[in-house]
N, C-alpha and C positions, 0 to 999 in steps of 0.2 A: 505590796502591790495594790494599786487602786484600779477599779473598773472605771472605764470612761465610755461615754456615748460617742459612737463613730458611725456615720452613715446609717443611722437608725438601728444600731445594734449596740449591746453592751460588749465591750472588748477589754481583755486583759492579756498581758504578756508575761511570760515567766522564763527565767534562765536557770539552768541547773548545772551541777558539777560535770555531768557527762550524759551520754545517751541513755544509759541504764536508769539513772535517776529520773530523767524526763519520762521514760516509759512507765516507771513506777507511779509517777504523778498521774499520767493519763489513765492508768488502770484504776486508781482511786477515784478519779473523776467519773469514769465509766460506771463504777458501782453506784455512786450517788445518783447519776443520771437515770439509771435503770430503776432505782428505788422511787424516784419522783416522776418517772416517765416523761422526762424533758431532756433533750439532747442538744449540745452545742455543736458548732462547727469547730473542729480541732485541726490546727495546722502545726506540724512538727518539722523542725530542721535541726538534726543532731541533738543539741542540748537546749534548744529554744522551742517554746510552745506558745501559740497564740490561740485564745479561745474567743469565739463570737457567740453571743446569745441573742436570740429573738424568738418570737412566738409565731410559728407558721400559721396556726389556726386564727391568728389575729392579724392577718395581712402582713406578716413579718414585722410587726411592731414590737417594741419593748413592753412587757407586761409584768404584773406581780410575780408570775411564774419565773421570769428571768431574774428578777431581783432576789427571789427566794433561792434559786439555784446558785446565783453568784455568792450569796451569803454562805451556803453550804460548802461551796468550793473553797471559800476563804478559810474554812476551818481545817482544811487538809494540812497536816504537818508531816513532813518527811524527815 
């Protein structure tokens, strides 16, 4: 899965086997986000998840914090 820039945000979509697996992924994302104190917009529909990253403190622009968090999220393996 590759992150893309869309309307000034980094965006990535994921599809999982089922709802439970999608929720496991969201919980892993949440742990990382709390560790780095940076939080995405998370949208879930059953087994599909979409993440949006931008930095609210930087007028909702994409910053190094977003690229760093995207890299950490990329390392999640279920």
